[in-house]
N, C-alpha and C positions, 0 to 999 in steps of 0.2 A: 298386585302386579298384573299388567296387561300383557298380551303377546308382544314379543320383541322382534328381532333379536336385540340383545344388549351387548355393546362392545366397550371394554374398559382399557384405557391406555395408561400404564403406570411406569414409573422410572425404574424402580428396583424391587426385588422381592421384599415383602412386608408392607410396602405402601398400599397395596390393594386391600389388605386386611384391615389396616389401621383406619383407612378412610371410608371404605365401603364394603367390608366383608359381610356385614349383615344384609345389605342389599343383594349381594351375589347369592347368599344363602336363601333369601326369600325368592329370588328369581328362579334359581334352579329347582327349589321345592315346588314352584308353581308351573314348572315345565317350560319356562322361558329360555330360549337358547342364549347362552352366555359365552362370550369369547373374551379372554384376557390376554392382552399384549403387554409384555414386560420388555423394557428397552435395554437393560443391561443387568448383569448379575450382582451388582453391588459389591465389587471386589474391595472397595475402600471402607466398607462398614466397620464400625468399632465393635469388637466381640465382647459380650458380657460374661459368659461362664468361664471361670479360670481354666477348667479342663479343656476348653476349646481355644484358649488364647494363642495357641501356636498357629492357628489358621490365619493366613493373610494372602493377598493377591489372588492368583488363579485358584489356589487350594480353597480359599474362602468362597470364591465364586462358585466352585463346584459344590461345596457344601450347601451354599444357599440355594442352589438348584434343587437339592433334595428337600430343603425346608419349604420351598415354594410348592413343590409337588404335594407335600403333606398338607399344607394349608389349603390348596385347591381341593384335595380329597375331602377335607373337613367341611368345605363350603359347597361341595357338590359340583365344582367346576371341572369339566372334562375337556374343554377346548382351550388350552393355553398355548401361546406362541411367544417365542423370543423374537424380537424385531430383527429380521434378516438372519435369524439363526443364533443360537446360544454362543456367546463370546465374540460376536461380530463387533459390538461396541463395549467399551469398558467404562466403569464408574469414573466420573470426572473429578470426584472429591469435592470438598467444600471447606469454607472457613466459617467458624461459629461467629455469630453476632450477639453480643451480650451474654447473659447468664442462662438463657433458656435454650430453645431448640431452633431459633431463627438462624438462618445461614445466608451465605453469599458465595459467589464463585471464588475459587482460589486464584492467586496472582498468576499462576501458570497452569494451563490445561494441557495435559500430555497428548501427544499424537495418538490417535485411535480412541480417544475419549469421546463419549456420547455427545457432550456439549461442545466439542471442538468445531472450529470454523469450517472444516472441509466436508463434514458429513451430512449437512442439512438436506441437500437435494436427494441423496440416496435414501436417507431415512424417510423422507416424505414419500418417495416412490414405493418403498417397501410397505409402508402403512396404507398407502392408497390401494395397493394390490389386495391387502386384507379387507379393506372396506368394500371393495368391489366384489369380493368373494362372499363376505358375510352379509352385506346389505343391511346394516343395523338400522333400527328405528331410533335408538338412543345411543349416544357416545358419551362416556364419562372420562374426564381428564382433570387437570388442575386449572386454576386461574392463571392470568398472565404473569403473576409473580411466582408461580410454581408452588403455591400454598405457603411454603415457609422460606423460599428463596434459594433452595438448592439448584445449581445450574442445570442438572439433569431433569428436574421437574419443570423448569422454565422451558427447556428444549422439548420436553414431552408435550407441553401445551402448544408450543409453536408448530411442531410438525403435525399435531392432531388438527389444529385449525386449518393448516394448509392442505392436508389430505382431504378433510371434509369439504373444503372449498372446491377441490378438484372433482369430487363426485357429486356434489350438490351445490352448484354455484348460485342457485336462486334461493338457498336456505328454505326450501319448500318441503323436504321430506325427512331430513336428519336433524334430530334435536341434540344439541351439545350442552352438557352441564358440567360445572366444575364442583369438585368436592369442597366442602366448607365446614368450619366449626363455628357455631353461633356463640358470640362472646358472652352473653349473659348466662346461657345454659352452662357453658364451660366454667365460668366464674362460680356459679352456684355449686357445681360438682367439686371444684377445688375447695370451696368453703367447707363442704362436708368432709373432705379428705384431711383437712387441717385438724379436725376433731378426732382423728384416729391415731392415738398415740402409739398403738401397736405397729403401725406401718413402718416406722423407723426410716422414712424417706422424706426428703425435703419436698415441700409443695410449692411450686413456683407461683408468682403473681400472674394473673391472666395476661398481662402485657408482654410476658416472655414467651407466650405461645401464639401460634398462628390462628387467629380468629377473625371473623368478620362481624359487623353489626348485625344483630338479629333481624333487623328490618330488611336487610338485603337478601336474606334467605328466600328462595322461591319454592323449594320443595323440602319437606321434612317427612322422612319415611320412618314410621315406628317399627322397631325391629321385633318386638315380642320375643317369642322363644328362639328366634333366629340368632339372638345375641349369644346364646349358648354355643352355637356353632362358630360364631365369630371369635369367642374366647378360645375355643379349641384351635382355631387357625392362628390366633395370636401366639399361643403356646408353641405351635409348630415352628415359629420363627425364633428359636431359642437363642441364636447368636445375637439377635438384635433386640429382643423384647423379653421382659420379665412380667409375669401376670400375678396379681395378688387378689384373691377372691375368697372372702370368708362368708359369702352368702348375703352380706349387707349391700345396700345400694349406695353408690354405684361400685361395680368392680373397678380395679385399678390396673394400669399398665405403666411401665417405665422403660425408657430407652437407655442407651449406654451412659447417659448423663445422670441416671438415677433419680430423675425428677418424677414424682407421682402425677399421673394424669387420669381423669375419670374415663371409663368406657361408657359413654352415654347410651340411653335406650333408644336413641334415634340417630339416623344419619342424614345429613343435610347437604343441599346442593344449591348452586346459583346458576340460573339459566344464562347461557352464553349466545346461543344461536339456534335458529330453526323454530319449528312449532313449539309453543309453550306447553310445559307439563302442568298438571294440576298440583295443588298444594301438598298432596300426600302420596303421589305416585310419579315415578320418573317418566312414564309413558303417556304421551298426549292422547286425548280422546280420539277414537276412530272417526 
C-alpha cells in the first residue's frame, strides 16, 4: 500500500467489509488515511439471527450503526461518515432476481429513500464536500450496475462519479475503481465449498452471483493476514452475515438467503477513471 488518502463510498453497512474489508485493513495497518462513507443505514436488510428478528425499520438501522462501528474497529478505520448524516437517506429496498443474490429496484421507491429521484443533487453535493476535505488519491465504489443491481449501489456509483467529476474534471489526480469479484476465482471457491458436506448450506452456481470476467480485473490485492481482520469485521455484521471458518481454505460467509460464498484471499477491482493503478496495488505510482 502506497500513501493515500483512500476514500470508499458504500451503500449500506456490511457492503464495505464484503467487498474491500481486507484492503481497508491493509491500508490502515500501513498508515494510509482511510475514509469510509456509508450512504444509508440499511433499514430494509433481512435479519439472520432469530434472536434479532424483531428488529426492523429505524430500530434495525440503529442496530446496524453499531455493527458498522464494530466492523470499522476490526479493520482499523477511524474516519467513518454517514452521507449527510446518519438517517438522512433510507434504504431503498430491492427485488431479488433469480435464485442467487442478484437484485433490481423495487416497483416503488419510497420518499426519502436513497435511490429516489429527488435526492441526487443533494447527495452529490454532500459527497463533493467530503472529497474536497479528504482529497483522496483513490476512490472505491461500485460499477455502473452497482455490483449486483441494488438501486442504492447504483446510486452510490452515480453520485461518486459525479462528485469526482466536480473535483477532478480532467481525471488527472483521482483514481476511481469499482469493487469486483473475478468469475473464475469465485467459481473455483464454490467448487471447493460443494465438497464440504459439514457446511449444510446450499452452494449457488457462479451465474447466480455478481462476478466479472477475470480478464477485466485491473487490480488484485492479496490480503495475507489482513483477511483475519476482514473475517472479524464480517462477524460484526451479525444481522446480515453468518461466517463459517474451520481453518480450511477458503472461509465461508452467507447472507440472509443462506447461500455459501467463499471469502477469497484477494480483493479485486476494475479501473473506472483517472490515473491507472498497478496490478497489485490500488495506488498509482508517484
